[in-house]
C-alpha positions as CSV (number, residue, x, y, z in Angstrom):
1,M,12.0,-77.2,19.4
2,F,13.1,-80.7,20.5
3,P,14.7,-81.2,24.0
4,G,18.4,-82.1,23.9
5,M,18.6,-80.8,20.2
6,A,19.8,-77.3,21.0
7,G,23.2,-77.6,19.2
8,V,21.9,-79.1,15.9
9,N,22.4,-77.3,12.7
10,P,19.0,-76.0,11.6
11,K,19.4,-77.4,8.0
12,K,20.3,-80.9,9.5
13,M,17.2,-80.6,11.8
14,K,15.0,-79.9,8.8
15,Q,16.4,-82.8,7.0
16,M,15.8,-85.2,10.1
17,M,12.2,-84.0,10.4
18,K,11.5,-84.5,6.7
19,Q,12.9,-88.2,7.2
20,M,10.5,-88.7,10.0
21,G,7.6,-87.4,7.9
22,I,7.2,-84.1,9.8
23,S,6.7,-80.8,8.0
24,L,6.7,-77.5,9.8
25,N,5.4,-74.2,8.2
26,E,4.5,-70.8,9.5
27,L,1.2,-69.3,8.5
28,E,1.6,-65.9,6.8
29,D,-0.4,-62.7,7.2
30,V,-2.0,-63.9,10.5
31,Q,-4.1,-60.8,11.8
32,E,-5.2,-62.4,15.1
33,V,-6.2,-65.5,16.7
34,I,-9.4,-65.8,18.9
35,I,-9.9,-68.8,21.3
36,R,-13.6,-68.6,22.5
37,M,-14.9,-70.1,25.8
38,K,-18.3,-69.9,27.2
39,D,-17.9,-66.7,29.2
40,H,-14.7,-65.1,27.9
41,E,-12.2,-65.2,24.8
42,L,-8.5,-65.1,24.5
43,V,-7.4,-62.8,21.7
44,F,-3.8,-62.9,20.3
45,P,-3.4,-59.8,18.2
46,D,0.3,-60.4,17.6
47,A,0.0,-64.3,17.0
48,V,2.6,-66.4,15.2
49,V,1.0,-69.6,14.0
50,T,3.0,-72.6,13.1
51,V,1.5,-75.7,11.5
52,M,3.1,-79.0,12.0
53,N,2.1,-82.1,10.0
54,A,3.2,-85.5,11.5
55,Q,2.0,-88.8,10.7
56,G,-1.5,-87.7,9.5
57,T,-1.9,-85.4,12.5
58,T,-2.1,-81.6,12.0
59,L,-1.0,-79.5,15.1
60,Y,-1.3,-75.7,15.4
61,Q,0.9,-73.8,17.7
62,V,0.1,-70.2,18.6
63,V,2.6,-68.0,20.0
64,G,1.9,-64.5,21.3
65,T,0.5,-62.4,24.1
66,P,-3.2,-62.9,24.8
67,E,-5.7,-60.3,25.8
68,E,-8.7,-61.6,27.8
69,R,-12.1,-60.4,26.8
70,T,-15.4,-61.2,28.6
71,T,-18.2,-62.0,26.2
72,A,-21.6,-60.6,27.1
73,S,-24.6,-62.5,26.0
74,V,-26.5,-60.4,23.6
75,V,-30.2,-61.2,23.9
76,S,-32.6,-59.5,21.2
77,D,-35.5,-57.4,22.4
78,E,-37.9,-59.6,20.2
79,D,-36.8,-62.7,22.1
80,I,-37.3,-60.9,25.6
81,E,-40.8,-59.8,24.4
82,L,-41.8,-63.3,23.3
83,V,-40.7,-64.7,26.6
84,M,-42.6,-62.1,28.6
85,E,-45.6,-62.6,26.5
86,K,-45.6,-66.4,26.8
87,T,-44.7,-66.5,30.7
88,G,-46.1,-63.1,32.0
89,A,-42.6,-62.5,33.5
90,S,-41.1,-59.1,33.9
91,R,-38.7,-57.8,31.3
92,E,-35.7,-58.3,33.8
93,M,-36.7,-62.0,34.6
94,A,-37.2,-62.8,30.9
95,K,-33.8,-61.4,30.1
96,E,-32.1,-63.2,32.8
97,A,-33.8,-66.6,31.9
98,L,-32.7,-66.1,28.2
99,E,-29.1,-65.2,29.4
100,R,-29.1,-68.4,31.6
101,A,-30.4,-70.5,28.7
102,N,-27.7,-69.1,26.3
103,G,-30.5,-67.5,24.2
104,D,-32.7,-70.8,23.9
105,L,-36.3,-69.5,23.8
106,V,-37.9,-72.9,24.7
107,E,-35.5,-73.4,27.7
108,A,-35.9,-70.0,29.0
109,I,-39.6,-70.3,28.9
110,M,-39.7,-73.7,30.4
111,A,-37.5,-72.3,33.2
112,L,-39.9,-69.5,34.0
113,E,-42.8,-71.8,34.0
114,G,-41.1,-74.1,36.4
115,K,-41.1,-77.0,34.1
């Protein structure tokens, strides 16, 4: 936990942490933890989550084995149809523009119209 404190009695360590205003608790019944990034996510199905409160700051520590998943942008058919209608673009071009714009209709239409 703390460097150089390996031989300290756990009860004494807990008492020292309490004196310093630090509380340490493990979250129970955690099923999984997901960290989402733009194009992928890390999923911890076996996560152990520890919450540490120290001087008004809350820290979450996640320990486990992550599984990496790619996230596919899901664009609705209605949005594709609307972009095709407004720009005259093909279905494939409209879908690509929407994916590049993260589903933002206005941005996709403007990109296809060259604005």
